[in-house]
VEXPADO-923528 format. One line per 2 residues: number of its first residue (from 0); their letters; for each residue x, y, z of C-alpha. Coordinates in nm, 3 decimals, always signed. Layout:
# VEXPADO-923528
NUM	a	X/Y/Z; ... .
//
This chain:
# VEXPADO-923528
0	mv	+0.235/+0.185/+1.212; +0.416/-0.062/+0.988 .
2	rd	+0.273/-0.411/+0.939; +0.443/-0.737/+0.851 .
4	dv	+0.139/-0.876/+0.671; -0.188/-0.782/+0.503 .
6	pd	-0.502/-0.847/+0.709; -0.694/-1.156/+0.594 .
8	el	-1.023/-0.965/+0.611; -0.908/-0.693/+0.370 .
10	pg	-1.053/-0.844/+0.048; -1.396/-0.880/+0.209 .
12	ti	-1.383/-0.527/+0.344; -1.297/-0.389/+0.001 .
14	dr	-1.580/-0.592/-0.155; -1.828/-0.443/+0.093 .
16	lr	-1.700/-0.093/+0.020; -1.734/-0.149/-0.355 .
18	ra	-2.098/-0.247/-0.306; -2.158/+0.069/-0.102 .
20	tt	-1.989/+0.327/-0.327; -1.866/+0.397/-0.677 .
22	lp	-1.584/+0.615/-0.544; -1.224/+0.496/-0.578 .
24	ic	-1.101/+0.293/-0.281; -0.752/+0.353/-0.143 .
26	vg	-0.600/+0.141/+0.131; -0.329/+0.238/+0.373 .
28	fg	-0.232/+0.180/+0.735; +0.092/-0.011/+0.746 .
30	is	+0.190/-0.072/+0.386; +0.568/-0.092/+0.393 .
32	ta	+0.687/-0.348/+0.139; +0.664/-0.402/-0.235 .
34	aq	+0.485/-0.734/-0.176; +0.216/-0.562/+0.032 .
36	ar	+0.178/-0.287/-0.227; +0.136/-0.547/-0.503 .
38	ri	-0.122/-0.748/-0.308; -0.326/-0.447/-0.197 .
40	ga	-0.290/-0.271/-0.531; -0.455/-0.571/-0.696 .
42	la	-0.758/-0.524/-0.468; -0.789/-0.146/-0.436 .
44	dg	-0.774/+0.154/-0.666; -0.478/+0.298/-0.479 .
46	iv	-0.251/+0.257/-0.182; -0.144/+0.505/+0.085 .
48	vg	+0.204/+0.480/+0.230; +0.308/+0.705/+0.517 .
50	sa	+0.514/+0.562/+0.801; +0.740/+0.355/+0.579 .
52	iv	+0.831/+0.657/+0.366; +0.889/+0.872/+0.676 .
54	ra	+1.110/+0.600/+0.826; +1.307/+0.567/+0.503 .
56	ag	+1.343/+0.946/+0.478; +1.491/+0.938/+0.827 .
58	es	+1.770/+0.726/+0.681; +1.815/+0.942/+0.370 .
60	ta	+1.626/+1.096/+0.081; +1.782/+0.828/-0.139 .
62	aa	+1.628/+0.555/+0.080; +1.285/+0.721/+0.059 .
64	aa	+1.315/+0.755/-0.318; +1.425/+0.391/-0.351 .
66	la	+1.128/+0.272/-0.145; +0.887/+0.480/-0.352 .
68	kd	+1.042/+0.336/-0.671; +1.010/-0.021/-0.538 .
70	lr	+0.646/+0.034/-0.439; +0.564/+0.184/-0.780 .
72	aa	+0.733/-0.106/-0.960; +0.536/-0.356/-0.752 .
74	ld	+0.210/-0.184/-0.842; +0.304/-0.186/-1.209 .
76	eg	+0.380/-0.561/-1.191; +0.059/-0.640/-1.004 .
//
């Protein structure tokens, strides 16, 4: 499932998880853009991208690689 936005309740959910565990927190489910990766990467310890990479790979391996590069760059900027 690919989303257009990041759920408004996500920061609160991550805060609750941080109070409940010392384990790293990774967030996924619908991350498909560099902007989403940047926003979620600022809140969580990692992001999980599945459907967007699969969709891009359906176009070409170059498209999948470009998406992965864009996501990585967004995380590095964040």
